[in-house]
N, C-alpha and C positions, 0 to 999 in steps of 0.2 A: 504494500500500500504506500501511496505517496502522501506528502503533506500538502493539502490544498488550502490556500488562503481564501478569505472572504474577498469579494470584489467591490464592496462598498455600496452604500445606499444610492439609489438614483430614482428620479421621477420618470415614469413611463406613461405616455399618452395612450389611452385605450378608449376609442370613440371620443366622447365628450368629457371624460374624466381623467384626472391624474392619479396614478397609483404609485406609491413608493415601494420599490422592490430592492431586495438584496440577494445576492447569490453567493454560494460557497462551492468550491471545487471546480472541476474542469467541465466545460460544455461538451466535451467529447464523451463524457460518462452518461449513463442513464439518468434522466431527469426525475427528481422528486419535487412535486409542488406541495407546499405546506399551506393549508387554509385553516385559519383559526375561527373561533366561535364568536358569540355575541360580545360586542364592546371590547374585543381583544385585538390589539395591534400585533404586528409580526414579532414584537419583542417577546411575546409569550412563548414563541418557539425560540428558546434561548440560543444565542450565538454559539455557545459551547456545545449544545446539542446538535445544532446544524453542522458544526465542524466535525463532530464525532461521526455523524452520518456520512459526510463528505469523504472522510478517511476510509470509508468502505467502498470507494470508487463510485460515488454518486454525485451528481450535479444538483445541489440543493437550492431551491428557490423559496424564499419567504416574502410576504408582502403585507402591507397595510390594506385591509379592505376599506371600502368607503366609510367615512365617518369614524375612522380610527387613525392614529398616528399622523403622518404627513400627507395622507391621501385626501382627495376631495371630500369636503364636508358640506352638509346641508343644514338649513335652519333647524334648531332643536324642535323635535316633535313633528317635523315635516320632511321625512326622507323622500327623496325624489327617485325611488328605485324599488324594485321587487327582488325576490329571491332569484328569479330568472336572470335579472340584470347582473346580480353578483356572480352567478355562474358564467355569464358572458365575460365578466372581468377576468375570471380565472383563465378562460380560453384566450382572451386578448393578451394576457401576459405571456402565455406560451407562444403566441404568434410573434410578439415583440422580441422574444428571445430566440426565435427560429427553432422552436421545439415542436416537432410534429406530434409526438405522443409522450405522455408523462405518467408517472406513478403518482396518483392523487391521494394525499393524506388529509383528511378532514376531521376536525375536532368539534365536538358538541354541536351547536346550532348549525355549523358548516356541513354537518352530515347531509343537510338538504341540498347543499351545493354539489356535493359528491354524487347524490342521487340523480340530480338533474343532468349533470355531465355524463355520468355512467350510463343512464338510460337513453338520453337523447343525442349524445355525441360519443358513442362507443369507440369510434375510430381515433379519438384523441386520448384514450385511456389505456395505459399499459397494465395498470392494476389499480385497485382501490384499497385504502385503509381507512376505517372509521374508528376514531378514538372518542370514547366517552359520549356516545350518541345513542339514538333511539329510533325505533320505527314510528313512535307516537301512537301506536294502536291502543285501543281501549283495553282496560283490564290490567295494565301494567302498574306496578307500585308507584305511588306518588312520591314526590320529594320527601326526604326524611323530616321528622318533626323538629330535629335539631336545626336543620337548615331553615325551615320556615320560621322557626322561633328567633332566628338571628337576623331576619329581614329588618332593615331600618330605612328610614326615609333618605332619599338621595340628598347629598350635601349641596350647599351653595357652590355652583361651579366657579365662582370668583374666589373662593377660599381654597387655595391650592392645598394647604395642609389638611383641611377637612376632606378634600377629595382623596388625597393619598391615604388617609386613615380609613376612609370608607372602602376603598378598593382593596386595601390590605385585609381589612376585616372580612370582606366578601371572599377573598382568596382563602383565608383561614377556614371560613365556614364551608367552602366548596371542597376543602381537603378532606372533609369527613372525619376529622380527628386523626388523620394519618400521622404516624410517628415520623414520617419523612418530611413533613412540612417545615420549611426553613423561613421563619418570619423575617429575619434580618435580610436575607437575600431577596425575598419578595418585596420588601420595602424599597430596597435599592432599585429593583426593576421598575416598580410602580412610580417612583420619583422621576426616573428617567423617562418613562412612558408619558406621564402627565406633562412634563416639561416640553416634549417634542410634539404634542398633539395640537392640531390646528384649532379644534373647537371641542373642549372637553364636555361641554353641556350636550353637544350633539352625540358624542361618544356614549354618554350615560343613558341617552334616551332613544336614539333613532333605530337601532337594530331591533328594538322591541316594538316599534311603531310601524315597521314596513309591512307590505303585503306579502304574505307567505304563499305564493303560488307554487305549483309543483310541476313535475315532468309529465310526460304522456302516459307513463306506467309507474307502478310501485317498485319496491325493492326487489320483487321477484323478477323484474325485467332486466336486472343487472347481469351482464354476461362476463364481465371482467373478473379475474381472480381477485378474491376479496379476503382481507384480514380484518377482523373486529378486535379491538383492544379495549379492555374495560377494567377499571379498578374495582376491587371487591368491597371498597368502602365508599363508592360513589354515592353522595347524598342527593344529587340532582336527579340522576337516572340510576337507581339501584341496579345491581347486577342483572336481574331478570331482563332489563332493557337490552343489555348487550347480548344475552342469550337469545332473546327474541329476534334481534337483528341478524345474528348468525343463522338462525333457523329460516329467516325470510329470504336470504340470498342463496341461490343455488351454489353449493360447494364451498361456502364461506367457512373460515376457521376462526376460532376464538382464542385469544391470548388474554388470560386473566392476570392482572398485575396485583400481586398480593401486597396489601397495605396501602394501596393508592386510592385516592378519592376521585374527584372530577378533574384530575390534573395528571401530569407526567413528572413526578418528583425525580430529582437528579439521582438519588440512590438506585432507581430502577432503570436508568438509561442502559445499563449493561444487560438488562433483559430485553428492553424494547428495541434498541438499535440492532442487535444481531437478528432479531425476528424480522425487523423491517428490511434489512439487507437481504436476508434469505427470501422474503416474500417478493422483493423487487428484482429477483434474478440471481442473487448470489448463491453459490453452491458450496461455499467453504465453511459456513458456520451453521450449526444445527440450531433449530428453534427449540428453546427450552420452555417448559411449563405450558405447552400448547394443549388445548382441550378441544 
């Protein structure tokens, strides 16, 4: 394996929006596009994690979705886009980077983006990985009582310290009591994230206010090889959500991260990264803890 550096952040024009993109590794290697969930900029795919994946001979792409980080923002409460538009952004980034097909990794809410791309644009998808997401079907367990009990009112967006405290507290709750949660490291990440965000009020509100349209078919219409990754402590989508997602996608496999909540804690990267390298075409490293 070679040491692949980051290529630096840059703004990419996709249709009428600007999206901030950063890549790691060599464009000659298989591409992995990381798409994060609600209100999460690309920083939540930590640079160190991206570098670790890139050392597996992968070209890693992370980006700020609309209304996060340095990408285009809209007035708070009035997002000018739908889920389908966000899926189009993902494809537009691949176009801008001259990537014909990519391994798409979607976390949490972005599972809907992976579903749209996987069902309606299968020619662009080398594989799919869903992290901490759900089919959304009836009958699955609701969020944990501990999570709902930790909900608090959104802070004044003008009070940066209050925003940081709010996001850190949310991340702590989303960890589901994981022993791997690192509050100090999370606070550093959140402080950087808030400082670089165009409009934090829009980040806090708009992904929850957009229109959640869908693809032409459900998860059963996915043909790409699919890996489902789920923490056994996830308080947002308890583990049966991940199991239901595996069952809904033909041939999908499930990797359960022991001790993880709704996140990918650093101590478990040595489980997640080899599994992802294997799933995206590597044949040198065996997947562990696969069910």
